[in-house]
C-alpha positions as CSV (number, residue, x, y, z in Angstrom):
1,X,41.7,-14.1,1.8
2,X,38.4,-12.4,1.0
3,X,37.6,-9.3,3.1
4,X,34.2,-8.4,4.6
5,X,33.6,-5.7,2.0
6,X,34.2,-8.0,-1.0
7,X,31.9,-10.7,0.6
8,X,29.1,-8.1,1.0
9,X,29.4,-7.0,-2.6
10,X,29.3,-10.6,-3.9
11,X,26.5,-11.6,-1.6
12,X,24.4,-8.6,-2.5
13,X,25.0,-9.2,-6.2
14,X,23.5,-12.7,-5.7
15,X,20.6,-11.1,-3.8
16,X,20.0,-8.6,-6.6
17,X,19.9,-11.4,-9.2
18,X,17.5,-13.5,-7.1
19,X,14.9,-10.8,-6.7
20,X,11.7,-11.2,-8.7
21,X,10.0,-8.3,-10.3
22,X,6.9,-6.8,-8.7
23,X,3.6,-7.9,-10.0
24,X,1.7,-5.2,-11.9
25,X,-1.9,-4.2,-11.4
26,X,-4.1,-1.2,-12.2
27,X,-5.7,0.1,-8.9
28,X,-6.8,3.4,-10.6
29,X,-8.8,1.5,-13.2
30,X,-10.1,-0.7,-10.4
31,X,-11.3,2.3,-8.4
32,X,-13.1,3.7,-11.5
33,X,-14.5,0.4,-12.6
34,X,-15.9,-0.3,-9.1
35,X,-17.7,3.0,-9.1
36,X,-18.9,2.4,-12.7
37,X,-20.3,-1.0,-11.8
38,X,-22.3,0.5,-8.9
39,X,-23.6,3.4,-10.9
40,X,-24.7,1.0,-13.7
41,X,-26.5,-1.2,-11.2
42,X,-28.3,1.9,-9.9
43,X,-29.4,2.9,-13.4
44,X,-30.7,-0.6,-14.0
45,X,-32.9,-0.4,-10.9
46,X,-30.7,-2.9,-9.0
47,X,-29.7,-0.6,-6.2
48,X,-30.9,-1.1,-2.6
49,X,-32.5,1.5,-0.4
50,X,-34.4,4.6,-1.4
51,X,-33.7,8.1,-2.8
52,X,-32.9,9.3,0.6
53,X,-29.3,8.2,0.2
54,X,-29.7,4.7,1.7
55,X,-29.4,6.2,5.2
56,X,-29.3,3.5,7.9
57,X,-29.1,0.7,5.2
58,X,-26.6,-2.1,5.2
59,X,-24.1,-2.2,2.4
60,X,-25.1,-5.1,0.1
61,X,-22.3,-7.6,-0.6
62,X,-23.0,-7.3,-4.3
63,X,-21.7,-3.7,-4.2
64,X,-18.2,-4.7,-3.1
65,X,-15.7,-6.0,-5.6
66,X,-14.0,-9.0,-4.0
67,X,-10.8,-8.9,-5.9
68,X,-7.6,-10.0,-4.3
69,X,-5.1,-7.1,-3.7
70,X,-2.0,-7.4,-5.7
71,X,1.3,-5.5,-5.4
72,X,1.5,-2.7,-8.0
73,X,3.8,0.0,-9.2
74,X,0.6,2.1,-9.9
75,X,0.1,2.9,-6.3
76,X,-0.5,5.3,-4.6
77,X,-3.6,6.4,-6.4
78,X,-3.1,9.8,-8.1
79,X,-5.5,12.7,-7.3
80,X,-8.9,12.2,-8.9
81,X,-10.3,14.8,-11.3
82,X,-13.4,16.4,-9.7
83,X,-16.1,18.6,-11.1
84,X,-15.9,22.2,-9.8
85,X,-19.7,22.4,-9.6
86,X,-20.5,22.9,-5.9
87,X,-24.1,21.9,-6.4
88,X,-22.8,18.3,-6.6
89,X,-21.3,18.5,-3.1
90,X,-23.1,16.9,-0.2
91,X,-24.9,19.3,2.2
92,X,-24.4,19.6,6.0
93,X,-27.4,17.3,6.6
94,X,-25.7,14.6,4.5
95,X,-22.9,14.2,7.0
96,X,-24.7,12.5,9.8
97,X,-21.8,10.6,11.4
98,X,-24.0,7.9,13.1
99,X,-25.8,7.2,9.8
100,X,-22.7,7.0,7.8
101,X,-20.9,4.8,10.3
102,X,-23.9,2.5,10.2
103,X,-23.7,2.4,6.4
104,X,-20.0,1.5,6.4
105,X,-20.4,-1.0,9.2
106,X,-17.3,-3.1,9.9
107,X,-15.7,-1.6,6.8
108,X,-14.7,1.4,8.8
109,X,-11.1,1.2,9.8
110,X,-9.9,4.0,12.1
111,X,-6.2,3.1,11.5
112,X,-6.5,4.1,7.9
113,X,-9.3,6.7,7.9
114,X,-10.5,9.7,9.8
115,X,-13.5,12.1,9.6
116,X,-11.4,15.0,10.9
117,X,-7.9,16.2,9.9
118,X,-5.5,14.1,12.0
119,X,-2.9,15.9,14.1
120,X,-0.2,13.8,12.4
121,X,-1.0,15.5,9.1
122,X,-0.2,18.9,10.6
123,X,3.0,18.2,12.4
124,X,4.2,15.6,9.9
125,X,2.8,16.7,6.5
126,X,5.3,14.6,4.6
127,X,4.3,11.5,6.5
128,X,5.9,9.2,9.0
129,X,8.1,6.2,8.3
130,X,7.0,2.9,9.9
131,X,9.9,0.5,10.8
132,X,8.7,-2.9,11.8
133,X,11.9,-3.8,13.7
134,X,12.4,-6.1,16.7
135,X,14.3,-4.6,19.6
136,X,15.6,-2.0,17.2
137,X,18.0,-4.6,15.8
138,X,16.4,-6.4,12.9
139,X,13.1,-6.5,10.9
140,X,10.3,-8.7,12.3
141,X,8.7,-11.5,10.4
142,X,10.4,-14.1,8.2
143,X,13.8,-13.4,6.6
144,X,13.6,-13.3,2.8
145,X,14.6,-16.6,1.2
146,X,17.1,-14.9,-1.0
147,X,19.0,-13.8,2.2
148,X,18.3,-16.8,4.4
149,X,19.7,-19.3,1.8
150,X,23.0,-17.4,1.3
151,X,26.0,-19.5,2.2
152,X,28.9,-17.3,3.3
153,X,31.2,-20.3,4.1
154,X,31.9,-21.0,0.4
155,X,31.7,-18.8,-2.7
156,X,30.5,-20.7,-5.7
157,X,32.0,-18.8,-8.6
158,X,30.2,-19.4,-12.0
159,X,32.4,-21.5,-14.3
160,X,35.1,-21.3,-11.6
161,X,36.3,-22.9,-8.4
162,X,34.6,-22.9,-5.0
163,X,36.4,-20.5,-2.6
164,X,36.3,-21.2,1.1
165,X,35.9,-18.1,3.2
166,X,36.4,-19.5,6.7
167,X,33.4,-17.6,7.9
168,X,31.7,-19.4,10.8
169,X,28.0,-19.9,11.5
170,X,27.8,-16.9,13.9
171,X,29.4,-14.4,11.5
172,X,27.2,-15.8,8.7
173,X,24.1,-15.0,10.8
174,X,25.3,-11.5,11.5
175,X,25.9,-10.9,7.8
176,X,22.4,-12.1,7.0
177,X,20.9,-9.8,9.5
178,X,23.0,-6.9,8.2
179,X,21.8,-7.5,4.6
180,X,18.2,-8.0,5.8
181,X,18.2,-4.6,7.7
182,X,20.0,-2.8,4.9
183,X,17.5,-3.9,2.2
184,X,14.5,-3.4,4.4
185,X,12.0,-0.9,3.0
186,X,9.8,1.0,5.4
187,X,6.3,2.3,4.5
188,X,5.9,6.1,4.6
189,X,2.3,6.8,5.8
190,X,0.8,10.1,4.7
191,X,-2.7,11.4,5.6
192,X,-4.4,12.4,2.3
193,X,-7.4,14.7,2.0
194,X,-9.8,13.1,-0.5
195,X,-12.2,16.1,-0.5
196,X,-15.7,16.7,0.6
197,X,-17.2,14.0,-1.7
198,X,-15.6,11.2,0.2
199,X,-16.4,9.9,3.7
200,X,-14.3,9.6,5.7
201,X,-12.4,12.3,3.7
202,X,-9.0,11.7,5.4
203,X,-7.2,8.5,4.3
204,X,-3.9,7.1,5.6
205,X,-2.1,6.3,2.5
206,X,1.2,4.2,2.3
207,X,4.1,5.2,0.1
208,X,7.5,3.6,-0.5
209,X,10.5,5.5,0.8
210,X,13.2,6.1,-1.8
211,X,15.6,8.5,-0.1
212,X,18.4,6.1,-0.9
213,X,19.0,2.8,-2.8
214,X,18.1,-0.3,-0.8
215,X,20.8,-2.5,-2.3
216,X,24.6,-3.1,-2.2
217,X,25.9,-2.1,-4.7
218,X,23.4,0.7,-5.4
219,X,20.7,0.4,-8.1
220,X,17.6,-1.2,-6.5
221,X,14.8,0.9,-5.0
222,X,11.9,0.3,-2.6
223,X,8.7,-0.7,-4.5
224,X,5.2,-1.7,-3.4
225,X,4.9,-5.4,-2.4
226,X,1.7,-5.5,-0.5
227,X,-1.7,-3.6,-0.6
228,X,-5.2,-3.8,0.6
229,X,-8.6,-2.3,-0.3
230,X,-10.4,0.1,2.0
231,X,-14.1,0.7,1.6
232,X,-15.1,4.4,1.6
233,X,-18.3,6.2,0.8
234,X,-18.5,8.3,-2.3
235,X,-21.1,11.1,-2.9
236,X,-22.6,10.6,-6.3
237,X,-25.3,12.6,-8.0
238,X,-27.1,10.7,-10.8
239,X,-28.5,12.9,-13.6
240,X,-27.9,15.9,-11.4
241,X,-31.0,15.1,-9.4
242,X,-30.8,12.1,-7.1
243,X,-27.7,12.1,-4.9
244,X,-26.6,9.5,-2.4
245,X,-23.6,7.9,-0.7
246,X,-22.3,4.8,-2.4
247,X,-19.4,2.5,-1.3
248,X,-16.3,2.2,-3.4
249,X,-13.0,0.4,-2.8
250,X,-9.8,2.4,-2.6
251,X,-6.3,0.6,-2.7
252,X,-3.5,1.6,-0.4
253,X,0.1,0.3,0.0
254,X,0.8,-1.7,3.2
255,X,4.2,-3.1,2.4
256,X,7.3,-2.3,0.4
257,X,10.3,-4.3,-0.7
258,X,13.6,-3.9,-2.5
259,X,13.3,-4.4,-6.2
260,X,14.8,-3.4,-9.6
261,X,14.2,0.1,-11.0
262,X,11.7,0.5,-13.8
263,X,13.4,0.3,-17.2
């Protein structure tokens, strides 16, 4: 007779083999290429607005890179290398909140960005874990196919016999919910200070928690499985003379899932 511990080990072994690797992308390159494309359009005379920094202007759709966000192991974005020349920083007059909000328009997302340092970044500097659970019992949303399709009533051994476990439907559902909760990967949200040359300068950045392995037996870790692009304003000085706020896209993690470690 197979015990519960043995069934969990075999079931999670099947789960481990059925997981697909995370799709790779290059969000850092995307961030830099987005900025480069905008700068090049300005140098070619294709930019909209005036030398006053486009204050009160609408963001042209041609400035935004409409790429579909893809899961990536390259997230979160590492700190950017900035020039230490303070003459390239925006002045106090360049931070007119009403003007900058009008420039961002509906791209401003208060859930992910802030113009002032959030209190959460002070009392939780290491971030807060976000668990999307229903009634504190199981994750919300759809159960992963790899877990939902597991049949605990019969063990199909490769090149071997089928072993009946005498596990009923109710216990099978409990085992599925147990595996679903154990392999669930929360997102750790941390407020990041991007510096004076970004507006809003505070960004709520997602990271995958890896305080323990997310699999039974151990070996798999939480990895990015979902992301989105936020539109921010970046202060850019062209040729050291004309400076203005330009929109860029910044990728952030929005979901994590259990996957194999990097080789």
